[in-house]
C-alpha positions as CSV (number, residue, x, y, z in Angstrom):
1,M,9.6,12.2,-67.4
2,I,8.8,16.1,-66.4
3,A,6.5,15.2,-64.2
4,R,8.6,12.6,-62.3
5,L,11.5,15.0,-62.2
6,I,9.2,17.6,-60.6
7,L,7.9,14.9,-58.1
8,I,11.5,14.4,-57.0
9,W,12.5,18.0,-56.9
10,V,9.5,18.7,-54.5
11,T,10.0,15.4,-52.5
12,L,14.1,15.4,-51.7
13,P,13.8,18.9,-49.9
14,L,11.2,17.2,-47.7
15,Y,13.2,14.2,-47.0
16,S,16.1,16.2,-46.3
17,L,14.3,18.6,-44.2
18,L,12.8,15.8,-42.1
19,A,16.0,13.8,-42.2
20,Q,17.7,16.8,-40.4
21,E,15.0,17.1,-37.9
22,I,15.4,13.8,-36.4
23,T,17.8,14.1,-33.4
24,M,19.2,11.2,-31.5
25,T,20.9,11.7,-28.1
26,L,22.4,9.1,-25.6
27,S,22.8,10.2,-22.1
28,P,25.0,9.5,-20.7
29,E,27.7,8.4,-23.2
30,E,29.8,6.6,-20.5
31,C,28.9,4.4,-18.0
32,A,29.5,1.3,-15.6
33,P,28.3,-2.0,-16.1
34,G,25.0,-2.2,-14.6
35,D,24.1,1.3,-15.3
36,L,20.9,2.7,-17.0
37,V,21.2,4.7,-19.9
38,R,18.8,6.6,-22.1
39,L,18.5,6.9,-25.8
40,S,16.2,9.3,-27.2
41,F,14.6,10.0,-30.5
42,E,13.0,13.4,-31.6
43,L,11.0,14.6,-34.8
44,E,9.7,17.6,-35.7
45,S,8.2,17.9,-39.3
46,E,5.7,20.1,-40.9
47,T,3.8,17.4,-42.2
48,F,2.0,14.9,-40.0
49,T,3.9,11.7,-40.2
50,E,4.6,8.9,-37.6
51,M,8.2,7.6,-36.6
52,T,8.7,4.0,-36.3
53,I,12.4,3.0,-35.1
54,G,13.7,-0.4,-35.9
55,Y,16.6,-1.3,-33.4
56,R,18.8,-4.3,-32.8
57,S,20.3,-4.2,-29.5
58,P,24.1,-5.0,-29.7
59,E,25.3,-8.1,-27.7
60,G,25.9,-6.9,-23.9
61,I,23.2,-4.1,-23.9
62,H,20.0,-5.1,-22.4
63,P,16.6,-3.2,-23.1
64,V,14.9,-2.2,-19.9
65,V,11.9,0.0,-21.1
66,T,10.5,2.0,-24.0
67,E,8.6,5.2,-23.7
68,K,6.8,6.7,-26.9
69,R,5.1,10.2,-26.5
70,P,1.9,10.8,-28.7
71,I,2.5,13.4,-31.5
72,E,1.8,16.5,-30.7
73,F,1.3,19.8,-32.8
74,N,3.3,22.9,-31.6
75,S,1.3,25.9,-32.4
76,Q,4.7,28.2,-32.2
77,T,6.8,26.4,-34.3
78,Q,3.8,25.0,-36.5
79,C,5.5,21.6,-36.5
80,Y,4.3,18.2,-35.3
81,E,6.6,16.9,-32.5
82,Q,7.1,13.3,-31.5
83,K,9.4,11.5,-29.2
84,E,10.6,8.1,-28.2
85,Y,12.8,7.2,-25.2
86,W,14.8,4.0,-24.7
87,I,15.9,2.7,-21.3
88,L,18.9,0.5,-21.8
89,Q,21.6,-1.3,-19.5
90,A,25.1,-2.5,-19.9
91,M,25.7,-6.0,-18.9
92,H,29.7,-5.6,-19.0
93,S,32.4,-3.3,-20.0
94,G,33.4,-2.4,-23.1
95,E,32.7,-0.1,-26.3
96,F,29.0,-0.4,-27.7
97,L,28.1,1.2,-31.3
98,F,24.6,1.6,-32.1
99,S,24.8,1.2,-35.7
100,D,21.7,-0.6,-36.8
101,L,19.2,2.3,-36.2
102,M,16.4,2.6,-38.7
103,V,13.9,5.2,-38.8
104,T,10.6,4.9,-40.9
105,L,8.3,8.0,-41.6
106,D,4.7,6.6,-42.3
107,G,2.4,9.2,-43.8
108,L,4.7,10.5,-46.7
109,A,4.9,9.6,-49.8
110,D,8.1,8.0,-51.7
111,I,10.0,8.1,-48.2
112,K,12.2,5.5,-47.6
113,Q,13.8,4.3,-44.1
114,I,16.3,6.5,-43.0
115,K,19.4,5.2,-41.3
116,M,20.7,7.1,-38.4
117,K,24.4,7.8,-37.6
118,P,25.9,5.4,-35.6
119,I,26.3,6.5,-31.8
120,R,28.8,4.9,-29.3
121,L,28.6,4.1,-25.8
122,S,31.7,3.5,-23.4
123,V,31.2,1.0,-20.3
124,T,34.3,1.4,-18.0
125,G,34.8,-1.4,-16.0
126,F,35.4,-1.3,-12.2
127,A,38.9,-0.4,-10.8
128,K,40.9,-3.2,-8.7
129,T,42.1,-2.6,-5.7
130,E,45.0,-4.7,-4.2
131,D,44.6,-6.5,-0.9
132,S,45.8,-4.8,2.1
133,A,46.1,-6.6,5.7
134,T,45.5,-2.9,7.1
135,P,42.0,-2.6,8.3
136,E,39.9,0.2,6.7
137,A,39.6,3.8,8.6
138,W,36.4,5.1,9.8
139,P,34.7,7.5,7.7
140,P,35.5,11.0,9.0
141,Y,32.0,11.9,9.6
142,L,31.7,8.9,12.1
143,E,34.7,10.3,14.1
144,D,33.5,13.7,14.3
145,Q,30.1,12.7,15.3
146,G,29.1,13.7,18.7
147,P,27.3,11.7,21.3
148,I,23.5,11.5,20.7
149,S,21.7,14.2,22.8
150,R,19.4,13.3,25.5
151,W,16.4,15.2,23.4
152,F,16.8,12.2,20.8
153,W,16.5,9.7,23.4
154,A,13.1,11.5,25.1
155,A,12.1,11.9,21.6
156,V,12.3,8.0,21.1
157,M,11.4,6.8,24.5
158,I,8.0,8.9,24.8
159,P,6.2,7.3,22.2
160,I,7.5,3.8,23.3
161,C,6.0,4.5,27.0
162,F,2.8,5.7,25.8
163,A,2.4,2.6,23.5
164,F,3.0,0.1,26.7
165,Y,0.5,2.3,28.6
166,R,-2.0,1.9,26.0
167,L,-1.4,-1.7,25.9
168,I,-1.6,-2.0,29.9
169,Q,-4.8,-0.2,29.8
170,I,-6.4,-2.4,26.9
171,K,-5.5,-5.6,28.9
172,K,-6.9,-4.1,32.3
173,M,-10.0,-3.2,30.3
174,G,-10.2,-6.7,28.9
175,K,-9.9,-8.5,32.3
176,L,-12.8,-6.3,33.7
177,M,-14.8,-7.1,30.8
178,Q,-14.3,-10.7,31.0
179,K,-14.9,-10.2,35.2
180,D,-18.1,-8.7,34.1
181,L,-19.2,-11.6,32.3
182,I,-18.6,-13.7,35.2
183,I,-20.9,-11.9,37.8
184,E,-24.2,-12.7,37.3
185,D,-25.9,-10.2,39.8
186,P,-27.1,-7.2,38.0
187,L,-26.3,-5.1,41.5
188,S,-23.2,-6.8,41.9
189,L,-22.1,-5.8,38.4
190,I,-23.0,-2.2,39.0
191,S,-21.1,-2.1,42.1
192,H,-18.2,-3.4,40.6
193,R,-18.1,-1.2,37.7
194,L,-18.8,1.7,39.8
195,R,-15.5,1.0,42.0
196,C,-13.7,0.4,38.5
197,G,-14.1,4.3,37.9
198,E,-17.0,3.7,35.5
199,F,-20.5,4.4,35.4
200,P,-22.6,1.4,34.1
201,A,-25.4,3.4,32.3
202,N,-26.4,0.3,30.6
203,A,-26.4,-1.9,33.3
204,I,-28.5,0.5,35.6
205,E,-31.1,0.9,32.9
206,S,-31.4,-2.9,32.6
207,W,-31.7,-3.4,36.1
208,L,-34.5,-0.6,36.6
209,E,-36.7,-2.7,34.1
210,T,-36.4,-5.6,36.2
211,D,-39.2,-7.0,39.0
212,D,-36.6,-6.7,41.7
213,A,-36.2,-3.1,41.2
214,M,-40.1,-2.7,41.5
215,C,-39.4,-3.8,45.2
216,K,-36.3,-1.7,46.2
217,H,-37.9,1.8,46.2
218,A,-35.0,3.5,47.9
219,L,-32.4,2.3,45.4
220,R,-34.3,2.6,42.5
221,K,-34.6,6.2,43.4
222,S,-31.1,6.8,44.0
223,L,-30.2,4.7,40.6
224,Q,-32.8,6.8,38.6
225,H,-31.3,9.9,40.0
226,A,-27.8,9.0,39.0
227,L,-28.7,7.9,35.5
228,Y,-30.9,10.5,34.5
229,A,-29.6,13.7,36.7
230,K,-25.8,13.1,35.6
231,T,-24.9,13.8,39.4
232,Y,-24.5,11.4,42.4
233,D,-22.7,10.6,45.3
234,R,-20.3,7.4,44.3
235,E,-19.4,6.5,47.8
236,A,-23.0,6.7,49.1
237,L,-24.5,5.0,46.2
238,L,-21.8,2.3,46.6
239,E,-22.7,2.0,50.3
240,H,-26.5,1.9,49.1
241,L,-25.4,-1.0,46.9
242,D,-23.4,-3.3,49.4
243,K,-26.5,-2.6,51.7
244,E,-29.2,-4.5,49.1
245,A,-26.6,-6.9,48.6
246,Q,-26.4,-8.0,52.0
247,I,-30.1,-8.2,52.6
């Protein structure tokens, strides 16, 4: 009997202390239908224990998500801290009382469930407005807004023009590539690419390895100089190519 009284005398202060350290907050306590509210539970205890919350949602309250933080030891307060958050959504207006909140502390001997103090959520309805035949006025910031500056239009048009230019260049290159596929004569292909403003190094190198290049010494020398010296007279080279093509 005496041992039981001692156990009760030791346990009750711990129970009372832990019960006082359980805090519950609702933010905000007033909202409109569809708004999200946050119900928070926090526990600080000198002894390691795990908080388990039993909850039955009132009708008209929709639970969205629950977040539970791991138990942490605070070296400054020498206490174990744990937190749990519930995100709830009110489906309609009215007064909602969270009265069935039970907290169980696991890990302590002779500790029963703790019933939390009820907390109230007020959900206000949307205000009613009478229909009117008068059109609504424009917002002030639209009436006072000045004309859009030319710098704005320039900033918009420059990227658009650049995009069109790139598209034209891509199409032009595509047509040139298709035309290159049609031209079968290597010298005609080289001449065509030079007139388009390109230097067809691969085409020249391929022609130099053919039997035709062995017969045309002057043209072979000119193309080799253009290929390896990286300097050449474009008009003279085109003239030489056209002359060989006529032969």
